[in-house]
C-alpha positions in Angstrom: 8.6 1.1 -18.4 8.4 -2.2 -16.6 11.5 -3.6 -14.7 11.1 -7.2 -15.4 14.0 -7.8 -12.3 11.4 -5.9 -9.7 8.4 -7.0 -8.4 4.8 -5.4 -9.4 4.7 -3.1 -6.4 8.1 -2.3 -4.6 9.2 0.0 -2.1 12.1 1.2 -0.2 12.1 2.4 3.5 14.4 5.2 4.4 15.1 6.5 8.0 14.2 10.3 8.6 14.6 11.9 12.1 11.6 11.1 14.0 10.5 8.1 11.6 10.7 7.3 7.8 9.7 7.4 4.4 8.4 4.8 2.1 9.4 5.5 -1.6 7.1 3.0 -3.8 7.2 2.2 -7.3 4.2 0.9 -9.1 6.0 -1.5 -11.7 2.9 -2.8 -13.2 1.8 -2.5 -16.9 -2.1 -1.5 -16.4 -2.8 -1.3 -12.6 -3.0 1.7 -10.5 -1.9 1.5 -7.0 -5.3 2.2 -4.9 -4.2 1.6 -1.4 -1.0 0.0 0.5 0.0 -0.8 4.1 2.9 -1.8 6.1 2.5 -3.9 9.2 4.6 -2.6 12.2 4.7 -1.4 15.8 3.5 1.6 17.6 3.9 3.8 14.7 1.8 6.4 13.1 1.1 6.9 9.3 1.6 10.4 7.5 1.4 11.7 3.7 3.6 14.6 2.3 5.2 15.9 5.2 5.1 14.9 9.0 1.5 15.4 10.9 0.0 15.8 7.7 -2.8 13.0 6.9 -3.4 13.8 3.2 -1.1 15.0 0.4 -1.5 15.5 -3.5 1.2 15.7 -6.1 0.3 17.3 -9.5 3.7 17.8 -10.7 5.4 16.5 -13.8 4.0 12.9 -14.7 2.1 12.8 -11.2 -1.5 13.5 -10.8 -2.4 11.9 -7.4 -3.6 12.2 -3.7 -3.3 10.1 -0.6 -5.0 9.6 2.7 -3.0 8.0 5.4 -4.6 5.9 8.2 -3.3 4.4 11.5 -4.9 1.3 11.8 -4.9 -0.9 14.6 -7.5 -3.9 15.9 -9.6 -1.0 17.3 -10.5 0.5 13.6 -9.8 -2.5 11.6 -13.4 -3.0 10.6 -13.9 0.8 10.1 -11.2 2.0 7.8 -12.0 1.9 4.1 -9.1 0.5 2.1 -10.5 0.7 -1.5 -12.8 2.4 -3.6 -15.7 0.2 -3.2 -16.0 1.0 0.8 -14.2 -2.3 2.0 -12.4 -2.3 5.1 -9.2 -4.5 5.9 -11.7 -6.7 7.9 -14.1 -7.3 4.8 -11.1 -8.1 2.6 -8.5 -10.1 4.9 -10.8 -11.2 8.0 -8.7 -10.8 11.1 -6.3 -8.3 11.2 -3.5 -10.9 12.3 -4.1 -12.3 8.9 -2.2 -9.1 7.8 0.2 -8.2 10.5 3.4 -9.6 11.1 3.5 -11.7 14.3 4.3 -9.1 17.3 2.9 -6.3 15.4 0.0 -4.2 16.3 -0.2 -1.6 13.8 -0.6 -1.1 10.1 0.1 2.4 8.2 -2.2 2.4 5.3 -2.5 4.9 2.5 -5.8 5.3 0.4 -5.7 7.2 -3.0 -8.2 9.9 -2.8 -8.0 11.6 -6.2 -6.0 9.6 -8.5 -3.6 6.5 -7.8 0.1 5.7 -8.4 0.1 4.9 -12.2 2.3 2.1 -13.9 6.0 3.4 -14.2 5.5 6.0 -11.4 7.4 6.5 -8.2 6.2 8.4 -5.3 8.0 9.4 -1.7 5.9 10.9 0.4 4.2 7.9 2.1 5.7 8.7 5.9 5.7 7.2 9.1 7.0 8.1 12.6 8.7 6.3 15.3 11.1 3.8 14.0 11.5 1.3 11.0 8.2 -1.0 10.2 8.4 -4.7 9.5 8.1 -6.3 6.2 4.3 -7.4 6.0 3.0 -5.4 3.2 -0.6 -5.3 1.4 -1.7 -3.5 -1.7 -4.9 -3.2 -3.6 -4.3 -2.3 -7.2 -7.2 -1.9 -9.6 -7.2 -2.0 -13.6 -8.4 -4.1 -16.7 -8.6 -7.2 -14.7 -10.2 -5.9 -12.0 -9.1 -5.2 -8.3 -6.5 -7.3 -6.8 -5.9 -7.5 -3.2 -2.3 -8.8 -2.2 -1.0 -9.5 1.2 2.7 -10.8 1.8 3.0 -11.6 -1.8 -0.1 -13.3 -2.2 -3.0 -11.8 -4.5 -6.3 -12.1 -3.0 -9.5 -11.8 -5.2 -12.0 -9.1 -5.0 -14.5 -9.9 -2.3 -17.1 -12.2 -3.5 -16.0 -12.3 -7.4 -13.7 -14.8 -9.0 -10.7 -13.0 -10.2 -9.5 -13.7 -13.9 -5.8 -13.2 -14.2 -5.2 -12.7 -17.8 -3.0 -9.7 -16.9 0.1 -11.5 -16.1 -0.3 -10.3 -12.3 -0.8 -14.1 -11.3 2.4 -14.5 -9.7 2.1 -10.6 -7.9 4.8 -10.3 -5.4 5.7 -7.8 -3.1 9.2 -6.8 -2.0 10.7 -4.3 0.0 14.2 -3.1 0.3 16.0 -1.1 2.9 17.9 2.2 2.4 19.6 4.1 5.7 
């Protein structure tokens, strides 16, 4: 199930008329993808189809639902990005710690009822207005607890020492481009 040549969470960006999509694969063995976000400039997050902020997929092996949110410095401390109710400010501090230099927006996607499980891929994470930058954050949850990763560096759950007994100590996040 796991592809050793790929990172724990990886995605491709594909240009679409009016925006694009992220095709995300969970390449972990035991962790569900609770949330992801991608740093960019002046884009808007959608899921399922353009202008929908909520979508579910109960086809085949998938049973998941995600909400989308466009995050800026104005709502960074209000948008919840995990099941515990934490915001980006709670976990990462200032928004500049997550955004690439020059970026002002973070497209975020939070699991609402079922998350992307190990070995699953989903392509309904959408955005409008151009291709985003490469700064990615993820929130994954599994037997070792919740892991917050930004730009390839895993961060522990707020206020809790994280035991990385699951082999995710080297969590790295990668993206590839396809047009």
